[in-house]
C-alpha positions as CSV (number, residue, x, y, z in Angstrom):
1,M,15.2,22.2,22.8
2,A,14.5,21.8,26.4
3,T,17.0,19.8,28.4
4,S,15.7,19.7,31.9
5,T,14.7,16.4,33.5
6,A,12.9,17.9,36.4
7,T,9.4,16.5,36.9
8,L,6.7,18.8,35.6
9,S,3.5,19.8,37.3
10,S,0.3,17.9,36.4
11,F,-1.0,20.7,34.2
12,G,2.2,21.8,32.6
13,S,3.3,25.3,32.3
14,L,2.0,28.8,31.5
15,R,2.5,29.3,27.8
16,P,0.9,32.7,26.9
17,K,1.4,32.5,23.1
18,R,0.0,29.0,23.0
19,L,-2.9,29.9,25.3
20,L,-3.7,32.8,22.9
21,V,-3.8,30.3,20.0
22,F,-6.1,28.1,22.2
23,A,-8.4,31.1,22.9
24,I,-8.5,32.0,19.2
25,M,-9.4,28.4,18.2
26,V,-12.2,28.3,20.8
27,G,-13.5,31.6,19.6
28,L,-13.6,30.4,16.0
29,A,-15.4,27.2,16.9
30,A,-17.9,29.2,19.0
31,A,-18.5,31.9,16.3
32,P,-22.0,32.2,14.9
33,G,-23.0,31.6,11.3
34,E,-20.9,30.1,8.5
35,L,-17.5,30.8,10.2
36,G,-18.4,28.7,13.3
37,S,-20.1,26.0,11.4
38,L,-17.2,25.6,9.0
39,T,-14.7,25.6,11.9
40,R,-16.5,23.0,13.9
41,K,-16.8,20.7,10.8
42,L,-13.1,21.1,10.0
43,M,-12.1,20.4,13.6
44,T,-14.3,17.3,13.6
45,D,-12.8,16.1,10.3
46,A,-9.2,16.7,11.6
47,Y,-10.0,14.8,14.8
48,V,-11.6,11.7,13.3
49,Q,-9.5,11.6,10.1
50,V,-6.1,12.3,11.6
51,S,-5.7,12.8,15.3
52,V,-7.2,9.5,16.5
53,F,-5.1,7.6,14.1
54,V,-2.0,9.4,15.3
55,A,-3.0,8.6,18.8
56,A,-3.4,4.9,18.0
57,T,-0.1,4.7,16.2
58,L,1.9,6.4,19.0
59,L,0.2,4.3,21.7
60,I,1.1,1.1,19.9
61,F,4.7,2.3,19.3
62,Y,5.4,3.6,22.9
63,G,3.4,0.8,24.5
64,A,5.4,-1.9,22.7
65,E,8.6,0.0,23.6
66,R,7.6,-0.1,27.3
67,V,6.3,-3.7,27.3
68,F,9.3,-5.2,25.5
69,N,11.8,-2.8,27.2
70,F,13.4,-2.1,23.8
71,N,16.0,0.7,23.7
72,I,16.4,2.0,20.2
73,G,19.5,4.0,21.0
74,N,21.3,0.9,22.3
75,A,20.2,-1.1,19.2
76,L,21.8,1.5,17.0
77,S,25.1,1.5,18.9
78,N,25.3,-2.3,18.6
79,S,24.5,-2.4,14.9
80,K,27.7,-1.2,13.3
81,M,27.2,-2.8,9.9
82,A,23.5,-2.0,9.8
83,Q,23.5,1.5,11.2
84,V,22.6,3.3,8.0
85,P,19.6,1.0,7.1
86,L,18.4,1.0,10.7
87,A,18.7,4.8,10.9
88,A,16.8,5.1,7.6
89,L,14.1,2.8,9.0
90,L,13.8,4.9,12.2
91,G,13.6,8.0,10.1
92,S,10.9,6.6,7.8
93,T,8.6,5.7,10.7
94,P,5.8,8.3,11.1
95,G,6.7,11.1,13.4
96,C,10.0,12.5,14.5
97,G,10.9,10.2,17.4
98,G,13.1,7.8,15.5
99,A,15.1,10.5,13.7
100,V,15.6,12.4,17.0
101,V,17.1,9.2,18.6
102,V,19.6,8.9,15.7
103,V,20.6,12.5,16.0
104,A,21.2,12.1,19.7
105,A,23.2,8.9,19.1
106,Y,25.4,10.7,16.6
107,S,26.2,13.5,19.1
108,S,27.2,10.9,21.7
109,G,29.5,9.1,19.2
110,H,27.4,5.9,18.8
111,V,26.7,6.3,15.0
112,G,28.4,7.8,12.0
113,F,27.4,10.9,10.0
114,G,25.9,8.7,7.3
115,A,23.3,7.5,9.7
116,V,22.3,11.1,10.4
117,V,21.9,11.9,6.7
118,A,20.0,8.6,6.2
119,T,17.5,9.3,9.0
120,L,17.0,13.0,8.1
121,T,16.5,12.1,4.4
122,A,14.1,9.3,5.2
123,T,11.9,11.1,7.7
124,M,8.7,12.8,6.6
125,G,8.0,13.8,10.2
126,D,4.5,14.3,11.5
127,A,3.2,15.0,8.0
128,A,3.4,11.2,7.5
129,F,0.6,10.7,9.9
130,L,-1.6,13.0,7.9
131,L,-0.8,11.2,4.6
132,I,-1.3,7.7,6.1
133,A,-4.7,8.7,7.5
134,T,-6.0,10.4,4.4
135,R,-4.1,8.9,1.4
136,P,-2.7,5.6,2.5
137,E,-2.0,4.5,-1.1
138,A,0.3,7.6,-1.5
139,A,2.0,6.9,1.9
140,L,2.8,3.3,0.7
141,V,4.8,4.9,-2.1
142,V,6.3,7.9,-0.3
143,L,7.6,6.2,2.8
144,P,9.3,3.2,1.2
145,L,10.9,5.5,-1.4
146,S,12.1,7.8,1.3
147,F,13.5,4.8,3.2
148,V,15.5,3.6,0.1
149,V,16.7,7.1,-0.7
150,G,17.8,7.5,2.9
151,I,19.9,4.3,2.8
152,V,21.6,5.2,-0.5
153,S,22.3,8.7,0.7
154,G,23.7,7.5,4.0
155,W,26.0,4.9,2.3
156,L,27.3,7.5,-0.1
157,V,28.0,10.0,2.7
158,D,29.9,7.3,4.7
159,R,31.8,6.4,1.5
160,F,32.9,9.9,0.5
161,N,32.5,12.3,3.5
162,T,35.8,12.6,5.4
163,I,34.9,15.6,7.6
164,E,34.3,15.0,11.3
165,F,31.6,17.5,12.5
166,R,31.8,16.4,16.2
167,A,34.1,18.4,18.4
168,S,33.6,15.7,21.0
169,T,31.8,12.4,21.2
170,T,31.0,12.6,24.9
171,T,28.0,15.0,24.5
172,A,24.9,13.8,26.3
173,C,21.6,15.5,26.8
174,D,17.9,14.9,27.5
175,L,15.8,15.8,24.5
176,A,12.7,16.6,26.5
177,P,11.7,17.4,30.1
178,L,10.2,14.5,32.2
179,I,6.5,14.9,33.1
180,G,6.9,12.0,35.5
181,R,3.3,10.9,36.1
182,L,0.2,9.7,34.4
183,R,-2.3,12.6,34.4
184,V,-6.1,12.9,34.3
185,Q,-5.9,14.7,31.0
186,D,-3.9,11.8,29.5
187,M,-6.6,9.2,30.4
188,A,-9.4,11.6,29.3
189,Y,-7.7,12.0,25.9
190,L,-7.6,8.2,25.5
191,A,-11.3,8.0,26.5
192,L,-12.3,10.5,23.8
193,A,-10.0,9.0,21.2
194,I,-11.5,5.5,21.4
195,P,-14.9,6.5,20.0
196,G,-13.2,8.9,17.6
197,F,-11.1,6.1,16.3
198,I,-14.2,3.9,15.8
199,V,-15.8,6.7,13.7
200,G,-12.6,7.3,11.7
201,A,-12.2,3.6,11.0
202,A,-15.8,3.4,9.9
203,Q,-15.4,6.3,7.5
204,L,-12.5,4.4,5.8
205,G,-15.0,1.6,5.2
206,Q,-17.5,4.1,3.8
207,V,-19.8,3.8,6.8
208,T,-21.1,6.9,8.5
209,I,-21.6,7.0,12.3
210,D,-23.3,10.1,13.7
211,H,-23.8,9.0,17.3
212,I,-22.0,6.7,19.8
213,L,-24.1,5.7,22.9
214,G,-26.4,8.6,22.0
215,V,-23.7,11.2,22.0
216,P,-23.2,13.2,18.7
217,I,-19.8,12.6,17.1
218,L,-19.5,16.4,16.7
219,W,-19.5,16.8,20.5
220,I,-16.9,14.0,21.0
221,A,-14.6,15.3,18.3
222,L,-14.8,18.9,19.6
223,A,-14.2,17.7,23.2
224,G,-11.2,15.8,22.0
225,T,-9.9,18.7,19.9
226,L,-10.3,21.2,22.8
227,L,-8.7,18.9,25.3
228,G,-5.8,18.4,22.9
229,L,-5.5,22.2,22.5
230,F,-5.4,22.5,26.3
231,I,-2.7,19.9,26.7
232,W,-0.6,21.6,24.0
233,S,-1.1,25.1,25.3
234,T,0.0,24.2,28.8
235,S,2.8,21.9,27.8
236,A,6.4,22.7,28.7
237,L,7.6,20.4,25.9
238,M,8.7,21.6,22.5
239,A,7.3,18.6,20.6
240,M,9.0,15.4,21.7
241,T,8.3,13.6,25.0
242,H,10.7,12.0,27.4
243,A,11.3,8.2,27.0
244,D,10.7,7.5,30.7
245,D,7.2,9.0,30.6
246,H,4.1,6.8,30.5
247,P,2.9,5.7,27.0
248,L,-0.5,7.4,27.6
249,T,1.2,10.7,28.5
250,R,3.5,10.5,25.5
251,M,0.6,9.7,23.2
252,A,-1.5,12.6,24.6
253,E,1.3,15.2,24.4
254,E,2.6,14.3,20.9
255,T,-0.8,13.8,19.4
256,S,-1.9,17.2,20.7
257,F,1.2,18.8,19.2
258,I,0.6,17.2,15.8
259,S,-3.1,18.0,15.8
260,V,-2.6,21.7,16.3
261,W,-0.7,21.9,13.0
262,V,-3.2,19.7,11.2
263,I,-6.1,21.8,12.4
264,G,-4.2,25.0,11.4
265,A,-3.6,23.6,7.9
266,Y,-7.2,22.5,7.5
267,L,-8.5,25.9,8.6
268,A,-6.0,28.0,6.6
269,Y,-6.8,26.2,3.3
270,E,-10.6,26.2,3.7
271,Y,-10.8,29.8,5.1
272,I,-8.8,31.1,2.1
273,A,-11.0,29.1,-0.4
274,T,-14.3,29.9,1.3
275,F,-14.0,33.5,2.6
276,A,-11.3,35.0,0.3
277,G,-12.7,33.4,-2.8
278,I,-9.2,32.4,-4.0
279,D,-8.8,29.4,-6.3
280,I,-5.5,28.1,-4.8
281,A,-5.2,25.3,-7.3
282,H,-5.5,27.6,-10.2
283,M,-3.0,30.1,-8.7
284,F,-0.4,27.3,-8.2
285,E,-0.9,26.1,-11.7
286,T,0.7,29.2,-13.1
287,I,4.0,28.3,-11.3
288,A,3.7,24.5,-11.8
289,P,7.4,23.9,-12.8
290,L,8.6,25.6,-9.6
291,L,6.3,23.7,-7.2
292,P,8.7,20.8,-6.5
293,L,11.5,23.3,-5.8
294,I,9.3,25.4,-3.5
295,A,8.3,22.3,-1.6
296,I,11.9,21.2,-1.2
297,L,12.9,24.6,0.1
298,I,10.0,24.5,2.6
299,G,11.5,21.2,3.7
300,F,14.5,23.1,5.0
301,I,12.4,24.9,7.6
302,P,12.8,23.2,11.0
303,G,9.6,21.7,12.5
304,C,6.6,19.8,11.1
305,G,4.1,22.6,10.7
306,P,5.2,23.8,7.2
307,Q,5.5,20.2,6.1
308,V,2.0,19.4,7.2
309,L,0.9,22.4,5.1
310,V,2.6,21.0,2.0
311,T,0.9,17.6,2.5
312,T,-2.5,19.4,3.0
313,L,-1.9,21.2,-0.3
314,Y,-1.2,17.8,-2.0
315,L,-4.4,16.3,-0.5
316,N,-6.4,19.1,-1.9
317,G,-4.9,18.7,-5.4
318,V,-3.0,22.0,-5.3
319,V,0.6,20.6,-5.6
320,P,1.6,17.4,-7.5
321,F,3.0,14.2,-6.1
322,A,6.5,15.3,-7.2
323,A,6.3,18.2,-4.8
324,L,5.1,16.0,-2.0
325,L,7.9,13.6,-2.5
326,G,10.5,16.3,-2.8
327,N,9.3,17.8,0.5
328,A,9.2,14.4,2.2
329,I,12.9,13.8,1.3
330,S,14.2,17.3,2.1
331,N,12.3,17.9,5.3
332,D,13.8,16.9,8.7
333,G,10.7,17.6,10.8
334,D,11.3,18.2,14.5
335,A,14.5,16.2,14.4
336,L,16.3,19.3,13.0
337,F,15.8,21.1,16.3
338,P,18.0,18.8,18.4
339,A,20.4,18.5,15.5
340,I,20.9,22.3,15.5
341,A,21.2,22.4,19.3
342,L,23.7,19.6,19.5
343,N,25.7,20.2,16.3
344,P,24.6,23.1,14.1
345,K,27.3,22.4,11.5
346,A,26.4,18.8,11.1
347,A,22.7,19.7,10.9
348,M,23.3,22.3,8.1
349,V,25.5,19.9,6.1
350,A,23.0,17.0,6.5
351,T,20.2,19.2,5.3
352,I,22.1,20.3,2.3
353,Y,23.0,16.7,1.4
354,S,19.3,15.7,1.6
355,A,18.5,18.4,-1.0
356,V,20.3,16.5,-3.7
357,P,18.2,13.3,-3.7
358,A,15.1,15.5,-3.1
359,L,15.7,17.4,-6.3
360,I,16.5,14.2,-8.3
361,M,13.4,12.4,-7.1
362,G,11.1,15.4,-7.1
363,Y,11.9,16.5,-10.6
364,G,12.3,12.9,-11.8
365,F,8.6,12.3,-11.0
366,Y,7.6,15.8,-12.3
367,F,9.1,15.2,-15.8
368,F,8.8,11.5,-16.3
369,A,5.6,10.7,-14.3
370,P,3.7,14.0,-14.1
371,G,0.3,12.4,-13.4
372,F,1.5,9.8,-10.9
373,M,-0.6,9.8,-7.7
374,N,-2.2,13.2,-8.4
């Protein structure tokens, strides 16, 4: 996890691997025939169904934080009796920002280990944005359940855990480099997201909009997608943004990061189904009893990409709700990166602890409510 607070240049950094991914995505979108047509459609769907809603959520969250000058870290430190519920609440909010704050507060001695377990258990990471945008009724079950499980897990850990994982409680670090300015690409991203959000909201109401002010939605969505890929491919950030950056900058950076994984998941699934001719749903049916366990084990992988893939499989009917819930509880999203960097032993133990409720809830739904939300 980057720790520098130096102000970054307007167009970020040279990231060869990310630029290669950018070039591949552009090539796929520009390809002739069915490949290009399918790619452009999927990119458009990912943009208007997920990316614009992520952008709106982040802008509201970071904008309110700036307007009301509310510091979550300080609130945690001052809430001794309510640390675990507050940590679980921060974890259950979409994205990884709340969980990262709790992890940093633990490292600096402001919260207990139960709060870390609560937030890592409750968080679904960036996959929550995808679920909210596409299956809000499922999100209304998964997120509250994760929140409650997080609270119970945190209280149990505080009650029975007697091991101190911190060698020191004076550790301090910056979780992301500071960009330090509002950039042209940030404002451009917002300008493209606004019409995209209008189209996405209309789709939720079963209304189809093909043009806005005479411009085809396909062009707007592709422009927004490619701009997001550019922002991500030239970003010096790992995933999270610095709290002192402008809300528009934070929105553009983090939405772009999330969108890359969403696009990748969309493309991977449809390419396999369309060009390889593989019936993924039928293939997974042969190992149905293992799906919750596999999803829980995937949750141990740091980062949000694998978790977005699990959610995508659920949305396509490949894995059951039990697997989605197990993954949501076991996965720690991007919050696991700073946890490993600041205190690897605490990160490992917290992840193991989160596996217990994940197994209980995942297989509880698998055996006692097998058709629920499928």
